[in-house]
C-alpha positions as protocol buffer text, in pm:
chain_id: "A"
residue {
  index: 1
  type: MET
  ca { x: 13217 y: 3898 z: 7919 }
}
residue {
  index: 2
  type: SER
  ca { x: 13359 y: 3908 z: 8267 }
}
residue {
  index: 3
  type: ARG
  ca { x: 13602 y: 3640 z: 8372 }
}
residue {
  index: 4
  type: LEU
  ca { x: 13356 y: 3484 z: 8619 }
}
residue {
  index: 5
  type: THR
  ca { x: 13083 y: 3464 z: 8354 }
}
residue {
  index: 6
  type: ASN
  ca { x: 13330 y: 3308 z: 8112 }
}
residue {
  index: 7
  type: ILE
  ca { x: 13432 y: 3044 z: 8367 }
}
residue {
  index: 8
  type: LEU
  ca { x: 13073 y: 2961 z: 8466 }
}
residue {
  index: 9
  type: THR
  ca { x: 12946 y: 2928 z: 8109 }
}
residue {
  index: 10
  type: GLY
  ca { x: 13254 y: 2726 z: 8018 }
}
residue {
  index: 11
  type: LEU
  ca { x: 13195 y: 2486 z: 8306 }
}
residue {
  index: 12
  type: PHE
  ca { x: 12828 y: 2452 z: 8214 }
}
residue {
  index: 13
  type: GLY
  ca { x: 12910 y: 2378 z: 7850 }
}
residue {
  index: 14
  type: LEU
  ca { x: 13191 y: 2141 z: 7940 }
}
residue {
  index: 15
  type: GLY
  ca { x: 12962 y: 1954 z: 8179 }
}
residue {
  index: 16
  type: LEU
  ca { x: 12687 y: 1918 z: 7920 }
}
residue {
  index: 17
  type: MET
  ca { x: 12932 y: 1798 z: 7657 }
}
residue {
  index: 18
  type: ALA
  ca { x: 13092 y: 1547 z: 7895 }
}
residue {
  index: 19
  type: ILE
  ca { x: 12755 y: 1409 z: 8007 }
}
residue {
  index: 20
  type: PHE
  ca { x: 12643 y: 1367 z: 7646 }
}
residue {
  index: 21
  type: VAL
  ca { x: 12964 y: 1200 z: 7524 }
}
residue {
  index: 22
  type: LEU
  ca { x: 12995 y: 970 z: 7826 }
}
residue {
  index: 23
  type: GLY
  ca { x: 12627 y: 876 z: 7803 }
}
residue {
  index: 24
  type: LEU
  ca { x: 12670 y: 796 z: 7435 }
}
residue {
  index: 25
  type: SER
  ca { x: 12977 y: 587 z: 7514 }
}
residue {
  index: 26
  type: HIS
  ca { x: 12789 y: 402 z: 7788 }
}
residue {
  index: 27
  type: SER
  ca { x: 12494 y: 326 z: 7561 }
}
residue {
  index: 28
  type: ILE
  ca { x: 12724 y: 194 z: 7289 }
}
residue {
  index: 29
  type: SER
  ca { x: 12917 y: -24 z: 7534 }
}
residue {
  index: 30
  type: THR
  ca { x: 12609 y: -173 z: 7699 }
}
residue {
  index: 31
  type: GLY
  ca { x: 12415 y: -219 z: 7377 }
}
residue {
  index: 32
  type: PHE
  ca { x: 12463 y: -454 z: 7087 }
}
residue {
  index: 33
  type: ALA
  ca { x: 12832 y: -365 z: 7040 }
}
residue {
  index: 34
  type: GLY
  ca { x: 12928 y: -490 z: 7386 }
}
residue {
  index: 35
  type: PHE
  ca { x: 13222 y: -368 z: 7590 }
}
residue {
  index: 36
  type: TRP
  ca { x: 13494 y: -449 z: 7337 }
}
residue {
  index: 37
  type: GLY
  ca { x: 13292 y: -303 z: 7051 }
}
residue {
  index: 38
  type: GLY
  ca { x: 13242 y: 24 z: 7237 }
}
residue {
  index: 39
  type: PHE
  ca { x: 13594 y: 38 z: 7380 }
}
residue {
  index: 40
  type: PRO
  ca { x: 13751 y: 233 z: 7088 }
}
residue {
  index: 41
  type: PHE
  ca { x: 13477 y: 496 z: 7112 }
}
residue {
  index: 42
  type: MET
  ca { x: 13526 y: 514 z: 7488 }
}
residue {
  index: 43
  type: CYS
  ca { x: 13898 y: 582 z: 7442 }
}
residue {
  index: 44
  type: ILE
  ca { x: 13826 y: 853 z: 7185 }
}
residue {
  index: 45
  type: ALA
  ca { x: 13559 y: 1005 z: 7412 }
}
residue {
  index: 46
  type: PHE
  ca { x: 13798 y: 1032 z: 7707 }
}
residue {
  index: 47
  type: PHE
  ca { x: 14064 y: 1188 z: 7481 }
}
residue {
  index: 48
  type: VAL
  ca { x: 13817 y: 1445 z: 7344 }
}
residue {
  index: 49
  type: ILE
  ca { x: 13694 y: 1534 z: 7694 }
}
residue {
  index: 50
  type: GLY
  ca { x: 14056 y: 1580 z: 7801 }
}
residue {
  index: 51
  type: LEU
  ca { x: 14111 y: 1815 z: 7508 }
}
residue {
  index: 52
  type: ALA
  ca { x: 13798 y: 2010 z: 7601 }
}
residue {
  index: 53
  type: ILE
  ca { x: 13917 y: 2043 z: 7962 }
}
residue {
  index: 54
  type: TYR
  ca { x: 14256 y: 2168 z: 7842 }
}
residue {
  index: 55
  type: ASN
  ca { x: 14091 y: 2420 z: 7609 }
}
residue {
  index: 56
  type: PHE
  ca { x: 13867 y: 2543 z: 7892 }
}
residue {
  index: 57
  type: TRP
  ca { x: 14171 y: 2583 z: 8116 }
}
residue {
  index: 58
  type: GLU
  ca { x: 14363 y: 2778 z: 7851 }
}
residue {
  index: 59
  type: ASP
  ca { x: 14077 y: 3007 z: 7746 }
}
residue {
  index: 60
  type: ALA
  ca { x: 13884 y: 3074 z: 8066 }
}
residue {
  index: 61
  type: VAL
  ca { x: 14095 y: 3000 z: 8371 }
}
residue {
  index: 62
  type: ARG
  ca { x: 14455 y: 3076 z: 8278 }
}
residue {
  index: 63
  type: LYS
  ca { x: 14376 y: 3367 z: 8049 }
}
residue {
  index: 64
  type: ASP
  ca { x: 14529 y: 3698 z: 8159 }
}
residue {
  index: 65
  type: ASP
  ca { x: 14311 y: 4002 z: 8103 }
}
């Protein structure tokens, strides 16, 4: 794949994953668990999204051909 295609598909996948995980975190926090019940999952979700962003940066953006 070309570098531009790799970056665009990576951004699309990263965006979908982030929307899903943040939506899941929001539904847990506003549901029966409440804010403090959903807080640990929210922390884990932000950490995982940070790892995904770092992996995208390493594989698609910073990668030398």
